[in-house]
C-alpha positions in Angstrom: 11.4 -12.9 224.1 12.6 -9.4 223.4 12.5 -6.7 226.0 10.0 -3.9 225.4 12.6 -1.2 225.0 14.4 -3.0 222.1 11.4 -3.0 219.7 11.8 -0.8 216.7 8.7 1.2 215.9 9.4 1.0 212.1 10.0 -2.7 212.3 7.2 -3.9 214.6 3.9 -5.7 213.7 1.1 -6.3 216.2 -0.5 -9.8 216.0 -3.8 -10.0 217.9 -4.6 -13.6 219.0 -2.1 -16.3 219.9 -3.8 -19.4 218.6 -2.2 -21.5 216.0 -2.8 -18.9 213.3 -1.4 -16.0 215.4 1.7 -18.1 216.4 2.4 -19.0 212.8 2.1 -15.4 211.7 4.5 -14.3 214.5 7.0 -17.0 213.7 7.1 -16.2 210.0 7.6 -12.5 210.7 10.3 -13.2 213.3 12.1 -15.5 211.0 12.2 -12.7 208.5 13.8 -10.4 211.1 10.6 -8.4 212.0 9.8 -7.5 215.5 6.4 -8.8 216.7 4.2 -8.0 219.6 1.9 -11.1 220.1 -1.1 -10.5 222.3 -3.8 -12.8 223.6 -6.7 -12.1 225.9 -6.3 -15.5 227.6 -3.7 -16.4 230.4 -1.8 -18.6 228.0 -1.4 -19.1 224.3 -2.4 -21.8 221.9 -6.1 -21.2 221.5 -8.6 -23.8 220.6 -6.0 -26.3 219.3 -4.6 -26.8 222.9 -8.0 -28.4 223.8 -8.1 -30.9 221.0 -6.9 -34.5 221.1 -5.8 -35.2 217.5 -5.7 -33.5 214.1 -7.1 -34.9 210.9 -6.2 -36.5 208.5 -3.0 -37.7 210.2 -4.5 -38.3 213.6 -1.4 -36.7 215.1 -1.5 -35.5 218.7 -2.6 -31.8 218.8 -0.3 -30.9 221.7 2.6 -32.8 220.1 2.0 -30.7 216.9 1.6 -27.4 218.6 3.9 -27.5 221.6 7.1 -27.0 219.5 5.6 -23.8 218.1 4.6 -22.7 221.6 8.1 -23.1 222.8 9.6 -21.5 219.7 7.3 -18.5 220.0 8.5 -17.9 223.6 12.2 -18.5 222.7 12.1 -16.5 219.5 14.0 -13.3 220.3 12.0 -11.1 217.9 8.7 -11.9 219.6 7.3 -10.1 222.7 4.4 -12.1 224.2 1.7 -10.4 226.2 -1.1 -12.5 227.6 -4.3 -11.3 229.2 -4.0 -8.3 226.8 -6.5 -6.7 224.5 -6.3 -4.0 221.8 -8.5 -1.1 223.0 -7.7 1.8 220.7 -6.1 2.5 217.4 -5.1 5.7 215.5 -3.0 6.4 212.4 -2.6 4.6 209.1 -0.7 1.7 207.6 3.0 2.0 208.4 2.3 4.3 211.4 -0.4 2.9 213.7 -0.6 4.1 217.3 -2.3 1.4 219.4 -3.3 1.2 223.0 -3.1 -2.2 224.8 -4.8 -3.1 228.0 -3.4 -5.9 230.2 -5.5 -7.4 232.9 -3.8 -8.3 236.2 -2.5 -11.9 236.4 -1.9 -11.6 240.2 1.2 -13.7 239.7 4.7 -12.5 238.6 5.5 -14.9 235.6 9.3 -14.2 236.1 9.1 -15.6 239.7 6.4 -18.3 239.3 7.9 -21.8 239.1 4.5 -23.4 238.2 5.1 -25.8 241.1 1.4 -26.3 241.7 1.4 -25.6 245.5 -1.5 -23.2 245.1 -3.4 -26.0 243.2 -2.7 -28.5 246.1 -3.8 -26.0 248.8 -7.2 -25.3 247.0 -8.1 -28.5 245.3 -11.8 -27.7 245.1 -11.5 -24.5 243.2 -8.1 -24.6 241.5 -8.0 -27.5 239.0 -9.0 -26.6 235.5 -9.7 -28.8 232.4 -10.7 -26.9 229.3 -14.0 -28.0 227.8 -15.7 -29.6 230.8 -14.8 -27.8 234.0 -15.3 -24.1 234.7 -12.3 -21.7 235.0 -11.0 -21.8 238.6 -9.2 -19.1 240.7 -5.8 -20.6 239.6 -5.4 -22.3 236.3 -3.0 -23.6 233.7 -4.8 -24.6 230.6 -2.6 -27.6 229.5 0.6 -29.3 230.4 2.7 -27.2 228.0 1.2 -23.9 229.0 3.0 -20.8 227.7 4.0 -18.7 229.6 5.0 -21.1 232.4 3.0 -19.3 235.0 -0.4 -19.7 236.7 -3.0 -17.0 236.8 -5.5 -16.0 239.5 -9.1 -14.8 239.4 -8.8 -12.8 242.7 -12.5 -12.1 242.9 -13.2 -15.8 243.4 -10.5 -16.3 246.0 -11.9 -16.2 249.6 -8.7 -16.3 251.6 -6.2 -14.1 249.8 -3.6 -14.2 252.6 -3.6 -18.0 252.6 -3.1 -18.0 248.8 -0.2 -15.6 249.1 1.4 -17.6 251.9 1.3 -20.9 250.1 3.6 -19.6 247.3 7.2 -20.2 248.5 8.5 -18.3 245.4 6.7 -15.2 246.5 5.2 -14.9 243.0 1.6 -14.0 244.0 0.8 -10.3 243.8 -2.6 -9.7 245.5 -2.6 -6.0 244.7 -1.7 -6.4 241.0 -3.5 -3.8 238.8 -4.5 -3.3 235.2 -1.8 -1.9 232.9 -2.1 0.3 229.8 0.6 0.6 227.1 0.9 2.7 224.0 2.8 1.3 221.0 3.6 2.3 217.4 3.4 -0.5 214.9 3.6 -0.7 211.1 0.8 -3.2 210.6 -1.7 -5.3 212.4 -2.7 -9.0 211.9 -5.9 -10.2 213.4 -6.0 -13.9 214.4 -8.4 -13.9 217.3 -10.2 -17.0 216.3 -13.9 -17.6 217.0 -16.1 -19.4 219.5 -18.1 -22.6 219.1 -21.9 -22.6 218.9 -23.6 -22.9 222.3 -25.5 -26.2 222.0 -27.6 -25.4 225.0 -29.6 -23.1 222.7 -31.1 -26.1 220.8 -33.4 -27.7 223.4 -34.3 -30.6 221.2 -30.8 -32.2 221.4 -30.7 -32.2 225.2 -27.2 -30.7 225.8 -27.1 -29.3 229.3 -30.0 -31.6 230.3 -28.5 -35.1 229.7 -24.9 -35.3 230.9 -24.1 -37.9 228.2 -24.9 -35.4 225.4 -21.7 -33.6 224.8 -20.2 -31.3 222.2 -17.4 -32.3 219.9 -14.9 -30.3 222.0 -16.1 -31.9 225.2 -15.6 -35.3 223.6 -12.1 -34.2 222.6 -11.4 -33.4 226.3 -12.7 -36.8 227.4 -10.3 -38.5 224.9 -7.3 -36.4 225.6 -4.5 -37.4 228.0 -4.5 -33.8 229.2 -8.3 -33.8 229.8 -10.3 -34.2 233.0 -10.2 -38.0 232.9 -6.5 -38.2 231.8 -7.6 -40.1 228.7 -9.7 -42.7 230.5 -12.8 -43.1 228.2 -15.9 -42.8 230.4 -19.4 -41.4 230.2 -19.9 -38.2 232.2 -23.0 -39.6 233.9 -21.7 -42.7 235.5 -18.1 -43.2 234.6 -18.8 -46.3 232.6 -17.2 -46.9 229.2 -19.8 -46.3 226.4 -20.5 -49.1 223.9 -22.4 -47.1 221.3 -21.9 -43.5 220.3 -23.7 -41.2 217.9 -22.4 -38.1 216.2 -25.0 -35.5 215.0 -23.7 -33.2 212.3 -24.5 -29.5 211.5 -25.7 -28.6 215.0 -26.4 -24.9 214.8 -25.3 -24.7 211.2 -26.8 -25.0 207.7 -30.2 -24.1 208.8 -32.4 -21.0 209.2 -34.5 -22.1 212.1 -34.2 -20.8 215.7 -30.6 -19.8 216.4 -29.0 -21.7 213.6 -26.6 -20.2 211.1 -27.1 -20.7 207.3 -23.4 -21.3 206.6 -21.2 -24.4 206.8 -18.5 -24.3 209.4 -16.1 -26.3 207.2 -14.6 -28.6 209.9 -17.4 -30.4 211.6 -17.6 -33.3 209.2 -13.9 -33.9 209.4 -13.5 -33.6 213.2 -16.5 -36.0 213.7 -14.7 -38.5 211.4 -11.5 -38.0 213.4 -13.3 -38.6 216.7 -15.1 -41.7 215.4 -11.8 -43.1 213.9 -9.8 -42.5 217.1 -12.5 -44.1 219.2 -12.6 -47.1 216.9 -8.8 -47.3 216.9 -8.8 -47.6 220.7 -11.7 -49.9 221.2 -12.2 -51.7 217.8 -15.2 -54.0 217.9 -16.0 -53.2 221.5 -17.7 -50.0 220.5 -20.1 -48.9 217.8 -19.8 -45.5 216.1 -22.6 -44.0 214.1 -22.6 -40.6 212.3 -25.9 -38.8 211.4 -25.1 -36.4 208.6 -26.7 -34.3 205.8 -23.8 -34.7 203.5 -20.1 -35.3 204.2 -18.0 -32.4 203.1 -14.5 -33.7 202.6 -12.8 -31.3 200.2 -9.3 -31.1 201.6 -6.2 -33.0 200.6 -6.7 -36.7 201.5 -9.9 -35.9 203.3 -12.1 -38.1 201.1 -9.7 -40.9 201.6 -10.0 -40.3 205.4 -13.8 -40.6 205.0 -13.5 -43.9 203.1 -11.1 -45.2 205.8 -13.7 -44.5 208.5 -16.4 -46.3 206.5 -14.5 -49.3 205.1 -11.5 -49.8 207.5 -13.0 -48.9 210.8 -16.6 -49.8 210.2 -18.1 -46.4 211.2 -21.8 -46.5 210.2 -23.3 -43.4 208.4 -26.9 -42.5 208.4 -28.0 -39.7 206.0 -30.6 -37.6 207.8 -31.1 -34.7 210.1 -32.2 -36.1 213.5 -35.2 -34.5 215.1 -34.4 -34.9 218.8 -32.5 -36.6 221.5 -34.3 -37.7 224.7 -34.2 -40.3 227.5 -36.9 -42.2 229.3 -37.1 -41.5 233.0 -34.8 -43.8 234.9 -33.1 -45.0 231.6 -29.3 -44.9 231.3 -29.3 -44.6 227.5 -30.3 -41.8 225.0 -32.7 -42.1 222.2 -32.3 -40.4 218.8 -35.5 -39.9 216.8 -35.1 -39.3 213.0 -36.5 -39.9 209.5 -34.7 -41.2 206.5 -35.4 -41.2 202.8 -35.9 -45.0 202.9 -38.9 -44.9 205.2 -41.8 -42.6 205.9 -42.0 -43.8 209.4 -40.2 -42.2 212.3 -37.3 -44.2 213.6 -35.7 -44.4 217.1 -32.2 -45.7 218.0 -30.6 -45.9 221.4 -27.0 -44.8 222.3 -24.8 -44.6 225.3 -23.4 -41.2 224.3 -24.3 -38.5 221.7 -21.8 -36.1 220.4 -23.0 -32.8 218.8 -20.8 -31.4 216.0 -21.1 -27.7 216.6 -19.8 -25.0 214.3 -18.2 -21.6 214.7 -19.6 -18.2 215.7 -18.1 -14.7 216.0 -18.5 -13.6 219.7 -19.6 -10.1 220.7 -16.2 -9.1 221.9 -14.7 -9.6 218.4 -17.6 -7.6 216.8 -16.6 -4.9 219.3 -12.9 -5.3 218.3 -13.9 -4.8 214.6 -15.6 -1.6 215.6 -12.5 -0.4 217.4 -10.4 -1.1 214.4 -12.9 0.4 211.9 -13.0 -2.7 209.7 -16.1 -4.1 208.0 -17.8 -7.4 208.8 -19.9 -9.5 206.4 -23.5 -10.6 207.1 -22.3 -13.4 209.3 -20.0 -11.1 211.3 -16.8 -12.5 209.9 -14.2 -10.0 208.7 -15.1 -8.8 205.2 -12.4 -9.6 202.6 -12.5 -10.1 198.8 -11.6 -13.0 196.6 -8.6 -11.2 195.3 -7.3 -10.1 198.8 -8.5 -12.8 201.2 -6.3 -11.7 204.1 -6.8 -7.9 203.7 -9.5 -6.2 205.7 -11.3 -3.1 204.6 -8.7 -0.9 206.4 -5.3 -0.7 204.8 -2.5 -2.2 206.9 -4.9 -4.4 208.9 -4.9 -8.1 207.9 -6.7 -11.2 209.1 -6.2 -14.9 209.1 -7.9 -18.0 210.5 -11.5 -18.3 211.8 -12.1 -14.6 212.1 -11.9 -14.4 208.3 -14.2 -17.4 207.8 -14.6 -20.9 209.1 -11.7 -23.2 208.2 -9.5 -26.0 209.4 -6.0 -25.9 210.8 -4.0 -26.5 207.5 -5.9 -23.6 205.8 -5.4 -21.4 208.8 -1.6 -22.0 208.7 -1.5 -21.1 205.0 -3.5 -18.0 205.6 -1.3 -17.0 208.5 1.8 -17.1 206.3 0.0 -15.0 203.7 -1.0 -12.4 206.3 2.6 -12.3 207.6 3.8 -11.7 204.1 1.3 -8.9 203.5 1.9 -7.3 206.9 5.7 -7.2 206.3 5.2 -5.2 203.1 4.2 -2.2 205.3 7.6 -2.1 206.9 10.3 0.2 205.4 12.6 -2.3 203.6 15.6 0.0 204.3 15.2 -0.7 208.1 17.7 -3.1 209.6 16.8 -5.7 212.1 18.4 -5.9 215.5 21.1 -8.4 216.3 20.1 -11.1 218.8 21.8 -13.7 221.0 20.3 -17.1 222.0 21.0 -16.7 225.8 22.2 -20.3 226.3 25.1 -21.0 228.7 28.5 -22.0 227.3 28.8 -25.6 226.3 30.7 -28.1 228.5 33.7 -29.7 226.9 32.9 -33.5 226.9 35.7 -34.5 224.6 37.6 -37.4 226.1 34.9 -38.3 228.5 33.5 -41.9 228.7 29.9 -41.8 227.5 27.5 -41.2 230.4 24.0 -41.7 228.8 20.7 -40.8 230.3 17.6 -42.4 228.8 14.2 -40.7 229.3 11.1 -42.6 228.0 7.7 -40.9 227.6 4.5 -42.7 228.3 2.6 -40.0 226.4 -0.7 -41.0 227.9 -2.4 -43.7 225.9 -0.2 -43.1 222.8 2.7 -45.1 224.2 1.8 -46.2 227.8 -1.5 -47.7 226.6 0.3 -50.1 224.3 3.7 -51.0 225.9 4.8 -51.3 229.5 6.9 -48.2 229.9 8.2 -49.2 233.4 9.6 -52.5 231.9 11.1 -50.5 229.0 12.8 -48.1 231.5 14.2 -51.1 233.4 15.6 -52.6 230.2 17.2 -49.3 229.1 19.0 -49.2 232.4 20.9 -52.4 231.6 22.4 -51.1 228.3 26.0 -50.1 228.1 27.0 -46.6 229.2 23.5 -45.9 230.5 23.8 -44.4 234.0 20.3 -43.0 234.3 17.0 -44.5 233.0 13.7 -42.7 233.9 10.1 -42.4 232.8 9.5 -38.9 231.5 5.7 -38.9 231.4 4.8 -36.3 228.8 8.4 -35.6 227.9 7.6 -32.5 226.0 5.9 -30.8 229.0 7.6 -28.1 230.9 7.9 -30.2 234.1 9.5 -33.2 232.2 11.9 -31.0 230.4 13.0 -29.3 233.6 13.5 -32.7 235.2 15.6 -33.9 232.3 17.8 -30.7 232.6 18.2 -31.3 236.3 19.2 -34.9 235.8 21.8 -34.0 233.2 23.4 -31.6 235.6 23.1 -33.7 238.7 24.4 -36.9 237.1 27.0 -35.3 234.9 25.4 -36.8 231.8 27.1 -36.2 228.4 24.6 -37.8 226.1 20.8 -38.2 226.1 18.3 -40.6 224.6 14.6 -39.7 224.4 12.2 -42.5 223.9 9.0 -40.7 222.7 7.5 -39.3 219.5 8.7 -37.8 216.3 11.9 -35.8 216.1 10.1 -33.8 213.4 8.0 -32.1 216.0 10.1 -32.2 219.1 13.8 -32.4 218.3 14.3 -28.7 218.7 12.6 -28.7 222.1 14.9 -31.5 223.5 18.0 -29.9 221.9 17.2 -26.7 223.7 17.0 -28.6 227.0 20.5 -30.0 226.4 21.8 -26.6 225.6 20.3 -25.2 228.8 22.2 -27.9 230.7 25.4 -27.0 229.0 25.6 -29.9 226.5 26.0 -29.7 222.7 22.6 -30.1 221.1 23.9 -32.9 218.8 24.6 -35.2 221.8 20.9 -36.3 221.5 19.2 -39.3 220.0 15.4 -39.6 219.7 13.8 -43.1 219.5 10.5 -42.6 217.8 8.6 -45.3 219.6 5.2 -43.6 219.1 5.0 -43.1 215.4 7.2 -46.1 214.4 5.9 -48.5 217.0 3.0 -48.1 219.3 0.8 -46.3 216.7 1.3 -48.8 214.0 1.2 -51.9 216.3 -1.4 -50.9 218.8 -3.2 -54.2 218.3 0.0 -56.2 218.9 1.4 -55.1 222.3 3.8 -58.0 222.8 5.5 -57.4 219.4 5.4 -53.6 220.0 7.2 -54.0 223.3 10.0 -56.0 221.6 10.3 -53.4 218.9 10.4 -50.6 221.4 13.3 -52.3 223.1 15.1 -52.6 219.8 14.5 -48.9 219.1 15.9 -47.8 222.5 18.9 -50.2 222.2 19.8 -48.8 218.7 19.4 -45.2 220.0 21.7 -45.8 222.9 24.3 -47.5 220.7 24.1 -44.6 218.2 24.4 -41.8 220.7 27.5 -43.3 222.3 29.4 -42.6 219.2 28.1 -39.0 218.8 30.5 -36.0 219.2 29.8 -32.3 219.6 29.1 -30.5 216.3 29.1 -26.8 215.5 26.6 -25.0 213.3 28.1 -22.9 210.6 26.0 -20.1 209.2 26.7 -19.3 205.6 25.8 -16.0 203.7 22.3 -16.3 202.3 21.3 -15.4 198.8 17.9 -13.8 199.4 16.9 -13.9 195.7 13.8 -16.0 195.0 12.8 -18.0 192.0 9.0 -18.4 191.5 8.0 -21.1 189.1 4.6 -20.5 187.5 3.1 -17.2 186.4 -0.5 -17.8 187.4 -2.4 -15.9 190.1 -0.5 -17.6 192.9 2.9 -17.1 191.3 2.3 -13.5 190.5 1.0 -12.7 193.9 3.9 -14.4 195.6 6.4 -12.5 193.3 4.7 -9.1 193.9 4.5 -9.6 197.7 8.2 -10.6 198.0 9.3 -7.7 195.7 7.4 -5.3 197.9 9.7 -6.4 200.7 12.8 -5.5 198.8 13.6 -9.1 197.7 14.7 -9.7 194.1 12.4 -12.2 192.4 12.8 -14.2 189.2 9.3 -15.2 187.9 9.3 -17.9 185.2 6.4 -19.1 183.1 6.5 -21.7 180.4 3.7 -20.3 178.3 3.6 -17.1 176.3 1.3 -15.1 178.7 1.0 -14.7 182.4 -2.2 -15.7 184.2 -2.6 -19.4 183.7 -6.1 -20.8 184.1 -7.4 -17.4 185.3 -7.3 -16.2 181.7 -10.2 -18.5 181.1 -12.3 -17.3 184.0 -14.3 -14.0 183.8 -16.2 -13.7 187.2 -16.0 -15.2 190.7 -19.0 -16.7 192.4 -19.5 -13.3 194.1 -19.5 -11.6 190.7 -16.0 -10.0 190.9 -14.3 -9.2 187.6 -11.4 -11.7 187.2 -10.1 -10.2 184.0 -9.9 -6.7 185.4 -8.0 -8.1 188.4 -5.7 -10.1 186.2 -4.8 -7.0 184.1 -3.9 -5.0 187.1 -1.9 -7.9 188.6 0.1 -8.4 185.4 0.9 -4.7 185.3 2.1 -4.8 188.9 4.2 -7.8 188.1 
């Protein structure tokens, strides 16, 4: 991360919120050479996505998808990360905003904290923290790949402060740490603070907070997750027994006008319920029954309808179209009863389940409403940031942009697209004549391994249930140790976690390794992270081979563990054989032609061309028809009544 005194005021953009949307915005801006101050009110970054188990419709591991972005955001030299920080004041206008930031005390010096966990071990009753089920404790790290790599302390809850200070051998605990205020000039602001989930306790008829086996969708994600409170062991909260029959109730707190419900759809509940049901059935097949109670399934994204059909036809998830009336339990009974009506019968029906999952939607919390007031931006009737159909990431205040849930309820793919759009719009407020600062990567010089006999280290991840639940990782580690040129073979746990990466680096240095094989998941998401580990140990980053035993083996053969183990051995053997022939390579950076060709002169093409041109980039816009505008030439008004043709006329003139 950049030091504070190297940020250029005329090249700096403030991003508020370091969830997946804020991180994506910051990364896009940094890649374009813009300086970014990325702030988040929490002790670590990643937002809601760090608490999930999988993403739809690929069922990819959320942390596996997000952690490379977390590491990249910390490594990216144009980004300054400030956690426990909030925006409290703003003055000025687009291009010259003067903002005031308030940072709460962490009570730990991140530069000295080694995240060893000694404070956790000393105070086991109040220290451990698992998002979604347990309360925040005095010392917490939210997830295995927490960024920054430092704990935080709630000193008000700590009884013996001296003992807490003494337990830290690194001397990182600062008991008299204080709140800090900082003033900063920025050219633009991007809001990505997210939202909060509806509080299911407010609906008494569903029994959340009364019956321990009635959980929200997020709580169910934590139960499934390898980084959750049960480390992925699937058990009911009430008695620790595995459930045999689970129900999902949709639209809890949404699409209704009664009590505390909201009238709008939160867009993601149908899909995350499908995901949870599919993942549950993948793991337990016919040993568990999954039932979804729904009003109507809204599957409007790419391949989402296919995902729904897979749940129904391939995994045998049962769907009941109704809105359940209540969830209750007879005194002394271990099961839960759902009472409901269907269109097929006028009589009330009752069905028993071991667990009930409530699919809750999104709400804007009071602190974000207060933030909107501080910024002077308008909110709509549901308290989301007011935007227009023609400028969906622009707020009512020029130079202040928005993406993700604070703009409206949406899923992760749409958040990512909107984050890039907000980054592009924010960059247009920067003087295109300004030059960016030169940066260095900060890695040590590479060790010359030419002429050395291969000394290969093999590190195999168990990745919770994803790999270790299908193949015997210990036996795989033993087998890898018998292969030619392998001098070290170890289990790496969650190989992408900070602890595992540090252990890999230490082993490379201690054993004088000159080549590394990682047996884990996809190079697509983790190659850069492991390459950086090699570079920190003084090795060329291309002396690495990744055997994708998760995506290419244990995921696709989870019902055939014997064959999966045999294939895992083959993948490791091929990776070891391949890396033995690898040699150091050098990256060569060539001059870049920054001119852009945009194909298609409709609304999307013209907006892309105009936004890029506003940043001083030469754009070639091509359209096969005689006129610009595309399908929009046939549309006259949006659903909100906005004049499409007037907008198109202005857009064509700007183009």
